[in-house]
N, C-alpha and C positions, 0 to 999 in steps of 0.2 A: 504494500500500500504506500509506504514511504517513497519507494522508487518511482511509483506512478505519479505521485504528487510532484516530485522533483522534475520529472519529465514534462508534466503539464506546465509547471512554472517556467521552464526553459522555453517552451513553445509560446506561451503568452507574451513574454517579454519582447521578443523580436516583432511579433504581430503588433503589439501596442506601440512600439517604436515606429513601425511603418505607418500606422494610423496617425501618430503625432506628426511625422514629417509631412504627410499629405496636408494635414490641417495647417501646419506652420507655413508651408510654402504657398498654399492657396490663399490663406488669410492675409498674407503680405503682398498679394498681387492685386492689380486694379481689376475692375469689372471687365474691361475689354480683354485683358490678359487671360482671365478665367474663361471667358467665352472662347478664346483662341485655343486654350489647353484642351477644352472639350472637343473642339473641331479637329485638332491634330490627332488626338487619341482615337477619335472616331474614323478619321480618314487615312491614318497611317497604314502603310503596306506591311501587314504583319507577317508576310512571307519573309521579309528581310529581318524582322525581329526574331523569327524562328531560327534563321541561319545564325544570327548573333548569339542566341542562346545555345545553339549546337556548338559554336566556337567556345563559349564559356564552359560548357560541359567537358569538352575535349581538353581544355586547359586545366580544369580541376582533376580530370582523370590522369593527365600527363604529370601533374604535380604529385599525385599519389604514387604513380609508377616510378617517378624519379626518386622518391623518398626511399625506395627499397635499396638503391645503390648505397645509401648511407647506413642503412640498417644491416646490410650483409656483413660488414666488418665486425659488428657486434654479435654476430651469430644468429640473427633473426632472418627467417625466410617466410614471412607471413603471406596470407592470401591478399591479392590486390583489393578485394572487396573490403577487407578490414582496414587497410590503409586509406582507401577512398572514403569510407564512412567516417573515419577519424578526422580526415581533412575537412570534410563538409561540416562536421560538428564544430570544429574549430572556427570555420567561417561564420556559422550562424551565431556563435557566442561572441565573436568579435563585433557583432551588431549591438551588443549590450555594453561591455566594457572593452575599450581598445586594448588589443593584444592579449586579452584573456583567453582567446581561442587557442593560442599556442600552448598554454598550460592545460587546457581542456583536451586538446588533441593528444598530448603526451599522456595525460591521465587515462583517457579512454583506451588508447592503444596498449599501455602498460598493464591496465586491468585485464584486458582481453588476453594478452600474452603472458600474464602472471609474472611480471618483472617490475623492477623499480622504475619510476618515471624519470629519474635524474638523467640517465644515459640517453633515453629517448628525447628528452628535452634538449640535450646537447646537440643532437642531429638537427632539431628544428632551428636552433640558434644558427647553425651553419647555413641552413636554407635561407634564413632571414638576411644573413650577411651577403649571400650570393644575390638575393633579390635587391638588396640595397645597392650593390655594384651595378646590377642591370638597370635599376632606376636611374642611377647616375649616368649611365650610358644613354638612356632615352632622354634624360634631361639635357645632356650635352648636345644631342641631335636636335632637340627642340630649340635650344638657344642658337645653334648654327643656322637653322632654317628661318629664324625670325628676321624680318626686315628691320624692326626696331627692338633691339634687345632690351634697352632701358625701359621702354613702355611695357614689355612683357614682364620684366622683373617687378616693375612698380605695380602692375595689375595683380600679380600673385601676392606680393608683400602686403598690399593694402587689405586684401581679403583675409590674410592671416592675422593682421593686427586687429581687425574689427571683430575677430572671434578669439581674442587672447584670453588666457586664463584669469580668473579673479585674483586679486592681490593676496588673498589669504592662502591660496593653494601652495605656493612654494614654501612659506614658513611651516605649514602643516607637514609637508613632505620632509622638510629638514628635521623637524621634531621626531617624526616617525623613524627616520633613518638613524638618528642619534640614539633614540630609545632602543631600537632593534640592535644596534651595535653593542650597546652596554649589556643587553640581555645575553647576547652571544658570548661576550667576553667573560661574564661572571656566572653564567649558568652552564655547568659542564655538560649536562645531558643535551641541552640545546646546541651547544658548541660542537659536540660530536656529530649531531645530526646535520648541522650546516656543513661541516667539513666533508662528511660523506656525500652530501648532495653536490658540493662543488667538485669533488673528485669524479663523481658520476657524470656531471655535465661536461667536464673537461675531456673525459673519455669519449663522450658522444661527439664533441667538437672535433676531436682528432681523427674521426673517421674520414674526414675529407682528404687526409693524407694517405689513406689506405684504399682509396677508390681503385677498383680494377676496371670499371667501365667509364673512364673519364670522358671519352668521346660521346657516349650515349647520354651521360649526365649533362654535358654541355649542349647537346642537340635538343634534349627535352627543355632545358632552360631557355634556349632561343625560341623554341616553339611556343612555350607558355607566354612569353612576353610579346611575341609577334601576334599571338591570338588576342591578347589584351588590347593592343592597338587596333587590330582588325575589327574588333567588336564595335569600336567607335565609328569606323568608316561604314560598316554594314548597317548599323542603326541609323546613321545619317541618311542612307539610301531610302529608308522607310518614309522620309519626309521630303516631298518634292522640292521645297525651298532650301533643303540642306544637301541635296544629292551631288552638288558641285563643290563641296567643301574641299579646300586645298590641303595638301600634305602638311603645309606649315601650320594651318589652323588645327589639323588633326592631332599633331604632336603636342601643340600648345594646350589643347583641351585635355588631352590625356594626362599631361603633367599636372594641370590644375586639379583635375579629378583625383589623381593619386595623392596629392598633397591634402586635399579635403578629407579623404578617407583616413589618412594618417593622423589628422588633427581630431576628428570626431568619430564616434563609432559608426562605421559604415558610411561615413560622409553625410550623416543626417543633417539636413538643413543647409550645410555648407557646400555640398557637392554641386547642386544645381546653381547656386549663387556664383561659385567660382568659375564653373564652365561657361555659364551664360555671360559672365563679366568679360572673359577672354574673347568670346565671339563678338560681343557688342563693342567693347572698347578698342579692340585691335583689328577686327575684320569687318566691322560695320554691318553686322547682321542686325535685323530688327529685333527689339527686345522680346516681343512675343514669340518669334521663331526660335531665338536662342534659348529662352527659358523653357519652351515646350520641348525642344530637343533634349536639353539637359535633364529635364524631368522624366522624359520617356526613357532615356538611357539609364538613369539611376533607378527608376521604379521597376523596369523590366528585369534588370540584372539582380536587384536586391530581392524582389519577389521570388525570382528563380532560386537564389541562394536559400531563402527561407523555406521554400518547398522542399528542395533537395536536403537541406539540413534537418528538417522535421522527419523526412523519410529515413535518413541515416540514424537519427536518434532511436527510432524504433527497430531498424533492421540490424544494427550492430549488436551482437550478442555472443556470449560464450555458452557453455553448457548450462549455466545457471541463469542466463539472460541478464545482460547488463541493463 
């Protein structure tokens, strides 16, 4: 009964967040913009949206498959289905608290494989480092393609500053870090657990040096990020006014969206604002078109993740059923 309640709670949170975003974005739009949203959502070519979702699914599947290359040096050879469900559960929980999905992914996988989560978490850290390098590459390409680099940087920076953290957040984090450090230093049992966790994480991180399928790992990485960018282009094809979007605008929108997702859970509220700001301020798209495209892009991909994540929450199981 307790497990079922936890599962239901995990399902309700992402759905509630999605409802909140819809209310937030629409309530801050003008009447004409709202009418245009309805028009675009009604008249969009959902064949292109379907193709974008297929690309999204393939990128998620490729990420799960790529993960096995890091797990092999640790002695794990799990089924692809278990890795995929763990990845999707991580995605859906990232819609609640940023980066909480990485911990959940390690926890679900380790529970299924009956092992400690620390080493598994180490492999996920490696993934995130690789993703950060790939984002840096995409960002560099976006900067190179921009006609006005200063305007691009200003557009991104202004949106980041307008959604900065409250003043009390950093002092609170500092207090928590200091308190945690003191507890680790003076409580032996806790200190031993922390040292064991760090050792396990480091072991997981070092798997990148033991990769036997380096070419395959790089190929999957390139495919994942190419699919991410392609999803933008394919979704733009669903709206007649957006089907001639330039490669410059495509990369700029992708970078803006990725930054929004990094700042807020799943880009809630911020994603449509940043993507539309780039289209309006730099590429002179009409506000209604830019906002409708960004909302269509965000809502279709987020709803898809929620659906797949919910399915994974119920499908991942061991003999006792997680």
